[in-house]
C-alpha positions as CSV (number, residue, x, y, z in Angstrom):
1,M,0.0,0.0,0.0
2,T,1.4,3.4,-1.0
3,D,1.3,6.7,0.9
4,D,0.4,8.8,-2.1
5,L,-3.4,8.2,-1.9
6,E,-5.8,10.8,-3.4
7,G,-6.6,13.4,-0.8
8,A,-3.9,12.3,1.6
9,P,-1.9,15.1,3.3
10,T,1.5,15.6,1.9
11,E,4.6,16.6,3.7
12,P,5.6,20.2,3.0
13,G,8.8,20.5,1.0
14,P,11.9,22.1,2.4
15,E,11.9,25.9,2.3
16,A,14.2,27.6,-0.1
17,P,17.2,29.2,1.6
18,Q,16.5,32.8,2.6
19,S,19.4,34.0,0.5
20,V,18.0,32.4,-2.6
21,K,14.4,33.7,-2.1
22,E,15.8,37.3,-1.7
23,V,17.7,37.5,-4.9
24,P,15.8,39.8,-7.2
25,R,15.2,38.4,-10.7
26,S,16.0,41.8,-12.2
27,E,19.6,41.5,-11.0
28,I,20.2,38.4,-13.2
29,A,20.4,38.9,-17.0
30,A,20.8,36.3,-19.7
31,L,23.5,36.7,-22.3
32,Y,20.9,37.3,-25.0
33,E,19.7,40.4,-23.0
34,L,23.2,41.7,-22.6
35,I,24.7,41.1,-26.0
36,G,22.7,43.7,-27.8
37,P,23.7,46.7,-25.6
38,A,27.3,45.4,-25.6
39,F,27.3,45.3,-29.4
40,D,25.8,48.8,-29.6
41,A,28.6,50.1,-27.4
42,I,31.2,48.5,-29.6
43,D,29.6,49.9,-32.7
44,A,29.5,53.4,-31.2
45,R,33.2,53.3,-30.5
46,A,34.0,51.9,-33.9
47,S,31.8,54.6,-35.6
48,S,33.6,57.4,-33.7
49,P,37.3,56.5,-33.7
50,G,39.3,58.9,-31.5
51,K,36.2,60.1,-29.6
52,T,36.1,59.4,-25.9
53,P,33.4,56.9,-25.0
54,Q,30.5,58.2,-22.9
55,D,31.4,56.1,-19.9
56,V,35.1,57.1,-19.9
57,V,36.8,60.2,-18.3
58,P,40.1,61.3,-19.8
59,T,43.0,61.7,-17.4
60,G,44.4,64.7,-19.2
61,F,47.6,62.7,-20.1
62,M,47.7,61.9,-23.8
63,D,49.7,58.6,-23.7
64,L,47.9,57.2,-20.7
65,D,44.5,58.0,-22.2
66,R,45.7,56.3,-25.5
67,V,46.7,53.1,-23.8
68,T,43.7,52.9,-21.6
69,G,41.1,53.4,-24.3
70,G,40.4,57.0,-23.6
71,G,40.9,57.3,-19.9
72,L,39.3,55.9,-16.7
73,A,36.1,53.8,-17.2
74,A,32.9,53.8,-15.2
75,A,32.6,51.0,-12.6
76,S,36.4,50.8,-12.2
77,T,39.0,51.5,-9.5
78,T,42.5,52.8,-10.0
79,A,45.2,52.6,-7.4
80,V,47.9,55.3,-7.5
81,F,51.0,54.8,-5.3
82,G,54.5,56.1,-4.8
83,H,57.0,56.7,-2.1
84,S,56.5,59.7,0.1
85,G,57.0,62.9,-1.9
86,M,56.8,61.2,-5.3
87,G,53.5,62.9,-6.1
88,S,50.7,60.3,-6.0
89,S,48.3,62.7,-4.3
90,V,49.2,65.4,-6.8
91,L,48.5,63.0,-9.7
92,A,45.1,62.0,-8.3
93,L,44.1,65.6,-7.7
94,N,45.3,66.4,-11.3
95,F,42.9,63.7,-12.5
96,A,40.1,65.3,-10.5
97,T,40.8,68.8,-11.7
98,H,41.0,67.8,-15.3
99,A,37.8,65.8,-15.2
100,A,35.8,68.7,-13.6
101,T,37.3,71.6,-15.5
102,A,38.0,70.2,-18.9
103,C,35.2,67.5,-19.1
104,D,32.5,68.9,-16.8
105,V,32.4,65.6,-15.0
106,P,31.1,65.6,-11.4
107,V,34.0,64.9,-9.0
108,L,34.2,64.3,-5.3
109,V,37.6,64.4,-3.6
110,V,37.7,62.7,-0.2
111,S,41.0,63.3,1.5
112,W,42.6,61.9,4.7
113,E,45.8,63.7,3.7
114,S,44.8,67.4,3.4
115,D,42.0,69.6,4.6
116,R,39.6,71.4,2.2
117,D,41.5,74.7,2.3
118,A,44.7,73.0,1.4
119,L,43.0,71.2,-1.5
120,V,41.6,74.4,-2.8
121,R,45.0,76.1,-2.7
122,R,46.5,73.1,-4.6
123,V,43.7,73.3,-7.3
124,L,44.3,77.0,-7.6
125,S,48.0,76.6,-7.9
126,H,47.5,74.0,-10.6
127,T,45.0,75.9,-12.7
128,A,46.3,79.4,-12.2
129,G,50.0,78.6,-12.5
130,V,50.8,80.4,-9.2
131,P,53.4,78.6,-6.9
132,L,51.8,76.9,-4.0
133,T,54.3,78.4,-1.6
134,R,53.1,81.9,-2.5
135,L,49.5,81.0,-2.1
136,T,50.2,79.5,1.3
137,A,52.2,82.5,2.5
138,G,50.0,85.1,0.8
139,A,53.0,86.6,-0.9
140,L,51.4,87.4,-4.2
141,D,52.3,90.1,-6.7
142,D,50.0,91.8,-9.2
143,D,50.6,89.1,-11.9
144,D,49.7,86.4,-9.4
145,W,46.4,88.1,-8.5
146,R,45.5,88.4,-12.2
147,K,46.2,84.7,-12.8
148,L,44.2,83.8,-9.7
149,A,41.2,85.9,-10.8
150,A,41.2,84.3,-14.3
151,A,41.5,80.8,-12.8
152,M,38.7,81.4,-10.3
153,G,36.5,82.5,-13.1
154,R,37.1,79.3,-15.0
155,I,36.7,76.8,-12.1
156,A,34.1,78.5,-9.8
157,E,31.2,76.7,-11.4
158,T,32.8,73.4,-12.1
159,P,31.3,70.3,-10.5
160,L,34.2,69.7,-8.2
161,S,33.4,68.9,-4.5
162,M,35.6,68.2,-1.5
163,T,35.2,66.6,1.9
164,A,37.4,65.5,4.7
165,G,38.0,61.8,5.1
166,P,35.5,60.2,7.4
167,P,36.3,57.7,10.2
168,T,34.2,54.8,8.8
169,F,33.2,53.3,5.5
170,E,29.5,53.7,6.5
171,V,30.0,57.5,6.8
172,L,31.9,57.5,3.5
173,S,29.1,55.6,1.8
174,A,26.5,58.0,3.1
175,R,28.5,61.0,1.8
176,V,28.9,59.4,-1.6
177,S,25.2,58.7,-1.7
178,E,24.4,62.3,-1.0
179,W,26.8,63.4,-3.7
180,T,25.5,60.9,-6.4
181,A,22.0,62.0,-5.7
182,T,23.0,65.6,-6.5
183,F,24.8,64.5,-9.7
184,P,22.9,61.7,-11.4
185,S,25.4,61.7,-14.2
186,Q,26.6,58.9,-16.4
187,R,30.2,59.7,-15.5
188,R,31.3,60.5,-12.0
189,L,34.8,60.5,-10.5
190,L,35.4,59.8,-6.8
191,V,39.0,60.4,-5.6
192,L,40.0,58.8,-2.2
193,D,43.3,60.4,-1.2
194,G,45.0,58.4,1.5
195,L,42.4,55.5,1.5
196,P,44.3,53.2,3.9
197,H,43.7,55.8,6.7
198,L,40.1,54.6,6.6
199,A,41.2,51.1,7.6
200,R,43.6,52.4,10.2
201,L,40.8,54.3,11.9
202,S,38.8,51.1,12.3
203,P,39.1,49.4,15.8
204,A,41.7,46.7,15.6
205,N,43.7,44.9,18.3
206,T,46.0,42.6,16.4
207,E,48.1,42.7,13.2
208,T,45.7,40.1,11.6
209,S,42.7,42.3,12.2
210,V,44.5,45.4,10.8
211,W,45.4,43.4,7.7
212,D,41.7,42.2,7.4
213,A,40.5,45.8,7.8
214,H,42.6,46.9,4.8
215,T,41.4,44.0,2.7
216,R,37.8,44.7,3.7
217,I,38.1,48.4,2.8
218,S,39.5,47.5,-0.6
219,A,36.7,45.1,-1.4
220,Q,34.1,47.7,-0.2
221,V,35.5,50.4,-2.4
222,K,35.5,48.0,-5.4
223,H,31.9,47.1,-4.7
224,L,31.0,50.8,-4.4
225,A,32.5,51.5,-7.8
226,M,30.5,48.6,-9.5
227,T,27.2,49.2,-7.8
228,E,27.1,53.0,-8.3
229,L,29.0,52.9,-11.7
230,L,31.6,55.2,-10.3
231,I,35.1,55.9,-11.5
232,I,37.2,55.6,-8.3
233,V,40.8,56.6,-7.9
234,Y,42.6,56.0,-4.6
235,T,46.1,56.6,-3.3
236,V,48.1,54.2,-1.2
237,P,51.6,54.4,0.3
238,T,54.5,52.1,-0.4
239,I,56.4,49.8,2.0
240,V,59.5,51.3,3.6
241,D,61.9,48.9,2.0
242,V,61.3,50.4,-1.5
243,M,63.9,53.1,-1.1
244,R,66.5,50.6,0.3
245,R,66.5,48.6,-3.0
246,A,69.2,49.0,-5.6
247,D,66.3,49.7,-8.1
248,P,63.5,51.6,-6.3
249,R,61.3,51.9,-9.4
250,P,57.7,50.9,-8.6
251,R,56.6,47.3,-8.5
252,L,53.1,45.8,-7.8
253,G,54.4,44.3,-4.6
254,D,55.4,47.7,-3.2
255,V,52.0,48.8,-2.0
256,A,51.7,48.9,1.8
257,Y,49.2,47.3,4.2
258,S,47.5,44.8,1.9
259,P,48.0,43.3,-1.6
260,A,44.2,43.7,-2.0
261,Y,44.6,47.3,-2.9
262,V,46.4,46.1,-6.0
263,A,44.5,42.9,-6.6
264,D,41.1,44.6,-6.6
265,A,42.1,47.5,-8.8
266,D,41.4,47.6,-12.5
267,L,44.4,49.9,-13.1
268,V,47.5,50.4,-11.0
269,L,49.8,53.4,-11.4
270,G,53.2,53.8,-9.8
271,V,54.7,57.3,-9.7
272,Y,58.5,57.6,-9.8
273,R,60.9,60.6,-9.9
274,E,64.5,59.8,-10.2
275,D,65.6,63.2,-9.0
276,L,64.0,62.5,-5.6
277,V,66.2,59.4,-5.2
278,E,69.4,60.8,-6.8
279,R,69.9,64.5,-6.1
280,E,72.4,64.8,-9.0
281,S,70.2,63.0,-11.5
282,P,70.2,64.5,-15.0
283,R,66.5,63.9,-15.1
284,A,65.5,66.8,-12.8
285,G,61.9,67.7,-13.3
286,E,61.0,64.4,-15.0
287,A,58.7,61.7,-13.8
288,D,57.9,58.2,-14.9
289,L,54.3,57.0,-14.6
290,H,54.3,53.2,-14.5
291,L,51.1,51.5,-15.6
292,L,51.8,48.3,-13.8
293,K,48.4,46.7,-14.2
294,S,45.5,47.0,-16.6
295,K,42.7,44.5,-16.7
296,H,41.7,45.5,-20.2
297,G,44.9,46.5,-22.0
298,P,48.7,46.5,-22.0
299,T,51.1,48.0,-19.4
300,D,53.5,50.7,-20.2
301,V,55.7,53.6,-18.8
302,F,54.9,57.2,-19.6
303,L,57.3,60.2,-19.4
304,L,55.8,63.2,-17.7
305,A,57.1,66.5,-16.4
306,F,56.7,67.3,-12.7
307,Q,56.0,70.9,-11.8
308,G,55.8,70.6,-8.0
309,H,55.6,74.3,-7.4
310,F,52.4,74.3,-9.4
311,Q,51.2,71.0,-8.0
312,R,50.9,69.3,-11.3
313,F,52.2,66.8,-13.8
314,V,52.1,67.6,-17.5
315,D,52.8,65.8,-20.7
316,V,56.3,66.1,-22.1
317,A,56.4,67.5,-25.7
318,L,58.8,65.3,-27.6
């Protein structure tokens, strides 16, 4: 005699796991749904050779933009590192200034390294061509004032915002949400200057937990870029041993705190200035920008000029 008689009660089946039931169907797309938009994007790029794609922001450096397909892409992260004084923060702020002033792209600079007044002075030094030391000291001549007035007229209405680095990722996420709501743009650049400070501010009692904090922050930043379709550039320091090597030029393993900062990034840029290492170097004023990792293209090294008094790197005319 069997148990499956007509009208007999049946045992309820096992409930689906909660995680399975909560996955929205709209978040899952079949290939046939995705291939059309992907083909349209490829066709648009092929139809307009040399034109920057709509989801890409140029860095302002010709060779870097050429190798990376026009610049920095949406939903991506870029790690910029260099030994203290090499100029990684300067480069990241140069990306921000170019995006806002030349491309009208909304930019938010979050800094754990400088306060907002210092950031504004650096942007003014860059755009006006007035030495930062004069701006800081207030020792300006008539020509400096004219340059500043012209620069302020150009940048006053640009979509460039700044904020001090918060103590937790939750606060950072809330500020970013406030900013993105103000600028519902297809291209938005978020610069996190001194990102590892965020992990260092987190409660930690052991070296293992500190390491885990940096790894977690890196993953959270990557997830933020992908979910909000942001272009994120963050700066990280190098390990102390770099300057003790016979060859201190940047390598992927030089990034301090956690290799996740490199592993999670789509692009990794190392800044190197020989004249900072060798005082008698014949390459005074030159910088090498090492593209050490690119998920979608080749690596390369680009020659730039470093104008530290103006807080900027510029292309070298060859």
